[in-house]
C-alpha positions as CSV (number, residue, x, y, z in Angstrom):
1,X,46.2,112.6,47.9
2,X,42.4,112.9,48.3
3,X,41.0,110.4,50.8
4,X,37.3,109.9,50.2
5,X,34.7,107.8,52.0
6,X,31.7,107.9,54.3
7,X,31.1,111.2,56.1
8,X,28.9,109.9,58.8
9,X,29.1,107.0,61.2
10,X,31.8,104.4,60.3
11,X,32.9,101.1,61.8
12,X,36.0,100.9,64.0
13,X,37.7,98.9,61.2
14,X,37.0,101.6,58.6
15,X,38.1,104.3,61.0
16,X,41.4,102.4,61.7
17,X,42.0,102.0,57.9
18,X,41.4,105.7,57.3
19,X,43.6,106.7,60.2
20,X,46.4,104.4,58.9
21,X,46.0,105.7,55.4
22,X,46.2,109.3,56.5
23,X,49.3,108.7,58.5
24,X,51.0,106.7,55.8
25,X,50.1,109.3,53.1
26,X,52.0,111.9,55.1
27,X,54.8,109.5,55.8
28,X,55.3,109.1,52.0
29,X,55.2,112.9,51.3
30,X,51.6,113.4,50.3
31,X,49.4,116.2,51.6
32,X,46.0,115.0,52.5
33,X,42.8,116.6,51.2
34,X,39.3,115.5,52.3
35,X,35.9,117.0,52.5
36,X,36.9,118.2,56.0
37,X,34.0,116.7,58.0
38,X,33.5,113.5,60.0
39,X,33.7,109.8,59.3
40,X,36.5,108.7,57.0
41,X,37.5,112.4,56.5
42,X,38.1,112.9,60.2
43,X,39.8,109.6,60.7
44,X,42.2,110.2,57.8
45,X,42.9,113.7,59.0
46,X,43.6,112.4,62.6
47,X,45.9,109.8,61.2
48,X,47.7,112.3,59.0
49,X,48.3,114.5,62.0
50,X,49.9,111.6,63.9
51,X,52.6,111.1,61.2
52,X,56.2,111.9,62.3
53,X,56.5,113.8,59.0
54,X,53.4,115.9,59.6
55,X,53.9,119.7,59.2
56,X,51.3,122.5,59.6
57,X,49.4,122.8,56.3
58,X,49.6,119.1,55.4
59,X,45.8,118.5,56.0
60,X,43.3,120.3,53.8
61,X,39.5,120.2,54.3
62,X,37.3,121.4,51.5
63,X,34.0,122.2,53.3
64,X,30.5,122.1,51.9
65,X,29.4,125.2,53.8
66,X,30.8,128.6,54.5
67,X,31.5,127.7,58.1
68,X,35.2,127.1,58.8
69,X,34.2,125.9,62.2
70,X,32.5,122.8,60.7
71,X,35.9,121.3,59.9
72,X,37.1,118.3,61.9
73,X,39.7,119.3,64.5
74,X,42.6,117.8,62.6
75,X,42.2,120.0,59.5
76,X,45.0,122.6,59.1
77,X,43.6,124.5,56.1
78,X,39.8,124.8,56.0
79,X,38.4,125.9,52.7
80,X,34.8,127.0,53.2
81,X,33.1,126.7,49.7
82,X,29.4,127.1,50.3
83,X,29.1,124.6,47.4
84,X,27.6,121.7,49.2
85,X,28.2,118.5,47.2
86,X,29.7,120.5,44.3
87,X,32.8,120.9,46.5
88,X,33.6,117.3,45.5
89,X,35.0,118.6,42.3
90,X,37.5,120.8,44.2
91,X,38.5,117.9,46.5
92,X,39.3,115.8,43.5
93,X,40.9,118.5,41.4
94,X,43.3,119.3,44.2
95,X,44.6,115.7,44.3
96,X,47.2,113.9,42.2
97,X,45.6,110.6,43.3
98,X,42.2,109.7,44.9
99,X,41.9,106.8,47.4
100,X,38.4,105.6,48.3
101,X,37.6,103.9,51.6
102,X,34.1,102.5,51.7
103,X,31.7,105.3,50.8
104,X,28.2,106.2,49.7
105,X,26.8,108.6,47.1
106,X,29.3,111.4,47.8
107,X,32.2,109.0,47.4
108,X,30.7,107.7,44.2
109,X,30.6,111.2,42.8
110,X,34.2,111.9,43.8
111,X,35.4,108.7,42.1
112,X,33.4,109.5,39.0
113,X,34.8,113.1,38.9
114,X,38.3,111.7,39.4
115,X,37.7,109.3,36.5
116,X,36.5,112.2,34.3
117,X,39.5,114.3,35.2
118,X,42.0,111.5,34.6
119,X,43.1,111.3,38.2
120,X,44.2,107.9,39.3
121,X,41.8,106.2,41.7
122,X,42.7,103.5,44.2
123,X,39.8,101.7,45.9
124,X,40.4,99.8,49.2
125,X,38.5,96.5,49.2
126,X,36.7,94.8,52.0
127,X,35.6,98.1,53.5
128,X,32.1,98.0,52.0
129,X,30.5,100.8,50.0
130,X,31.5,102.1,46.6
131,X,35.2,101.3,47.1
132,X,34.4,97.6,47.0
133,X,31.9,98.0,44.1
134,X,34.3,99.9,41.9
135,X,37.7,98.3,42.6
136,X,39.1,96.7,39.5
137,X,36.4,98.2,37.2
138,X,36.5,100.8,34.4
139,X,33.7,103.4,34.4
140,X,33.5,104.2,30.7
141,X,35.6,104.7,27.5
142,X,37.8,107.4,28.9
143,X,40.4,105.1,30.3
144,X,41.5,101.6,29.7
145,X,43.1,101.1,33.1
146,X,40.7,100.1,35.8
147,X,40.3,101.6,39.2
148,X,43.1,100.0,41.2
149,X,42.0,97.5,43.8
150,X,44.0,97.5,47.0
151,X,43.5,95.0,49.8
152,X,45.6,97.0,52.3
153,X,46.8,100.5,53.1
154,X,50.3,99.4,52.0
155,X,49.0,98.3,48.6
156,X,47.0,101.6,48.3
157,X,50.1,103.7,49.1
158,X,52.2,101.7,46.7
159,X,49.6,102.1,43.9
160,X,49.4,105.9,44.6
161,X,53.2,106.2,44.4
162,X,53.2,104.2,41.1
163,X,50.5,106.5,39.7
164,X,52.6,109.6,40.4
165,X,55.4,108.1,38.2
166,X,53.1,108.0,35.2
167,X,52.7,111.0,32.9
168,X,49.1,112.1,32.8
169,X,47.7,114.8,30.5
170,X,45.7,117.6,32.1
171,X,42.0,117.0,31.7
172,X,40.6,118.5,28.6
173,X,37.4,117.1,27.2
174,X,35.6,115.6,30.2
175,X,32.4,114.8,28.4
176,X,31.0,118.3,28.5
177,X,32.2,119.5,25.2
178,X,34.8,121.8,26.9
179,X,38.3,121.4,25.5
180,X,41.4,122.9,27.0
181,X,43.8,124.9,24.9
182,X,44.3,128.4,23.8
183,X,40.8,129.0,22.4
């Protein structure tokens, strides 16, 4: 599960939500992948580490720089990309489902990439930012099912688990003209 949201300063309520989401994700057998820095990413990683089901390697941080030391202290596996915001593609591609908590432009890009790649997206509502704006909406013609709106962490986890039960094709044509297959 990729947990995406604001990387900077966040409210205590958003931090609590992200910590609870991270812990509950691990409780339900997910690995947690984030952008590895602060804000929602750090809170989710901290929460993931507090799960009774946590094991070493459960928390992955895909970093924008080449500096492994920039990862928040709860990241187990730091992946230094040097790709800056382009690392958002890797964060999303690593996930079976993406859950947005608040968020600014980086979160918006991660949700849009998830949409293009056919990854299910769950948006927590009442957290501000893009998760509120996009909850219940479709982004374009690629999918008929809207981004799932979740009013609580429990609803978000339940939606993520339901999404795993659905068969989803691997991304092929994502609007760039590229098509998967043996060509």
